[in-house]
Every structure is written in C-alpha cells, then in structure tokens.
N, C-alpha and C positions, 0 to 999 in steps of 0.2 A: 686534500680535505682542508678547509679554511679554518682557522684557529677561531675559538671560542671569542677571545677578545676583539679581532678584526671583525668578528661578524656582528658582534653588539655594538661597536665603534661606528660601524657603516649605518645600522637600523638606527641610532641616534642622530648622526648626520642627517639622515634620510627627514626624519621626524623634525627637525630643526631646519631644515631647509624649506620644508611645506608651510611651516608658521611665518616664517619671513615673509614682510610685504613687500611688493618690491615700489619703489620711489617713480612719484610720476612726473613728468618731464616737461607735459606741456599745460599750461595754465587753464583750470576748467573755464573761466568766466570769457577766454578768447577762442573765438570758433577755431576750428581747423582749417589750414591753409589749402590743404588737398581736398579737394571735391569730391573724391570717393570716398563712401564711409569707411571709418576705421575697422580693420579685421578684427574679428571677436579674439582675446586671448585663451590660449589653451590652457587647462588646467593642468599643472603637473602632479601626474599620478604615483602616490608614492604609498608603501606598504603599511597602510595604517589600519590599527585594530584597538577599540576599544570595549570592553564586556559592560555589560547594561548599569548604568548608575546605582538603579536598585536594586542589583544584586551585591554589588560592591558593599552598599550599605548593609544589607542583611548580613553579609560575612563580616562586617567590622562589628556587627551588633553582637552578634553569635560568639565574635571572639575576644571582645574588651569587657570589662566590668559592665556593669549598669550604671556605674555614678561616671564612668568616662564618657566623655562628648568629641564630637570630630567635627572640626569646623568644613565648612565648604568646600574652600580651596584644599585642604588635606585630603578630602573625599577625591577632588578630582586629580589632585596629584598621584594617589594609590593607583585611580583607574587608569590614568596615562602608563603606570609602572606595569599593571597588571597586562595590558596590551604589549607593551614592549617585552615583558617577560614569555609571553606566548608566542610574538614572531622570533623571539631569541631561540627558544626550545625547538620550535617548528623546524627554523632553519639547521639548527643541531641533527634533529632526527632527519630532516630529508638528506642531509649529507653522510649520513651512516645507511641510509637505505642507498643512495647511488655506490657507496664504497661495494654494499653486497650486489648491485648491479640489479635494482629494483626500481621499479616505479611507483611502488606503491608503501606509503608510510605507516606501520604498524606499530603495535601495543610495545612491540619488544624494542623497537627503535626509537620510541617516547622513554623507555626503562632505562636503554642504553644512554640517552642523551642526558637524562638526569645524572647520570653514573660521571657522565665525562665534563658536566657541568658542575660537580661535585656539589650534590643535592642528595645525597645517598639517602640522608635522613627522610626525605618523602619516598622513598621507594616501598617500604612496607605497606604506607597508607594506599599508595596507588594500586599495589599488586592487590590489596583487599579489595579496593572498588572494582578494579577490573573483575575481580573473580564473581563479586556478587550481580555486576553488570551481565556477566554472560550467563549466569543461573536465570536472570528475568527475562533476557533475552531467549533462551531456552524454552522458559515457562510460555513464553507468549507464543514461539512459533509453536508449541506444541498445542495450545490451546485454539490456534487458527486452524491447524491442522484437523484437530478433532472436529470444529464446526464446520469445516469443507467438508469432510466424511460424512457428517449428520446430515448436512444438507443433499449431499450425493445420494444417500440413503434414502433421505423423506421422498428424493426426485422417483428414484426407482421403484419404491414403494407405490407412489403415485400412479406410476406407467403400469406396475402390473395389477393394480385395482380397476386401472379403466380397461385393462385388456382382459379382466373378469367381468366387468359389467358387462361388455361388447360380448364376450362368447354366453354369459347368460342372454344376454339379447337375442344372441343369432339362435340358442337353444330353444329359447321359447315360441320363437318365429316358425323354426322346425317342425314343433311338437302341432302347433295351431295349423300347421300346412299339411302335415299328415291326418289330423283328425279330419279336415277338411275334406282330406282325398278319400280317409274312410267312409266318410259320411256319401260322397257321390258315389264311390263304388256300390255302398250298401240302397243308396237310390235306385240305382243302374239296373242292380241285381233284384231288387223288389219290382220295379216296372217290366222287366224281362219276365219274370217270373208270373206277374198278374197276366200279361200278353199269352204267354202261354197256354194258362189255365185257360182263359177265354177261347183261344184258338181250339184246345182239346175238346171244349164242352160241345162247341158250335159248329166247327168246321170239320170234325173227324166223321167219315162215313159209315163207321160201323154204327155208332150210336146214331146217326141219322136215320137207319135203316131201323134200328130197331123202335124208334121213336115213331116210324110210317108203319111198323107191323102193328 
C-alpha cells in the first residue's frame, strides 16, 4: 500500500505540473517554416477536483463568525485544498479496498481512511451523517415501493371494472336475446293455434255433415 505522504506528494506534484505554462519557442510574428499546419497540442490529463465555489463560501459562512470576511484569494485556496483533500482521502480509501480484494469503495473504507490519515475526530460526525443518510434513503425507497404498489393496484382494479362492465353488457345482450326468442316462440305458437282452430272449424268432415243435415 502506498504511504499517505507519498500519495499526497504525488497529487500535489500533478496539480503543480498541470498549472505550469510551457514556454513558446517560435516567435508568433514569424510564419512557420513548415508548410504543414502545426499539430494541436494534447492537454495533459491530471486528477483535479474542486468543489463548487458557492458551496465553499456557504460552508465558510456557517463556520466563521458573522464579523469575519474571507477574501477571494483565500476562498480559491480553500477550494483547491478541499479538492486535494478529497483526492487524497479517495486514494487512501481505494488502497484499503484493494487490500481487501474489492473493486468497490464503501463507506467503511472511507472511515478507515480517515483513521489512517489521523482524522479520527471527524469519524463521529461522519458516522452520524451516514446513519441519517441511510434512514432517508430507506424512507425514499419505501415511498417509491408504496407508490408502485398503489399504481399496480389501481391498474388491477381498472381491469376488474372493465371485465365486470363487459360481463354486465354480455348479460344484458343475453337477456334481450332470450326475450326476443320467447316472443318469437309465442308468436309461432299463437299462429299455429289460430291455424288449427280455423282448420277444425271449416275443414272437419263431421262438422261439415252436421251443417249439411
């Protein structure tokens, strides 16, 4: 594992190297001797990080007395120091995770890194923050699950109502069809009855003989 001092020194060197300006060898007034256009210079990538200046100013305002003023330069210096500290702490936590043969840096690694860097006084505050953060995340997760369950229940009720309406409509159609069928049967029976009566009155031989007598 890389020692804490070596890691901090390497980060400071990288930040100082990225801020250095390379001297120009060619005179800008003289045209280049080569006909080909100069190749664009590749920017050196360095692990730099700075928190938002507004967040740093808010932290300073809450930490310092109201009568204390902070200059622009000091605010920029504190912002840069915050970024270096974050990179330093992250590197140490990553080394601890690698020692445990893990590729994910956990909150436990960050707490161990604080202890490794002799910042034990910050551990109680961070542990309290982590506990509150986990409670809030758990509450958010439970709220999302409740909303999801309520939406699913609403969809199921909507489907059930649609099926019930369809069954009611089918039942009404069936009743109408049965009523029509009964009316048709009654009409047929009435027609057949009238036909039999007429045939019995006029076409019966016995009644015809009695009428002739």
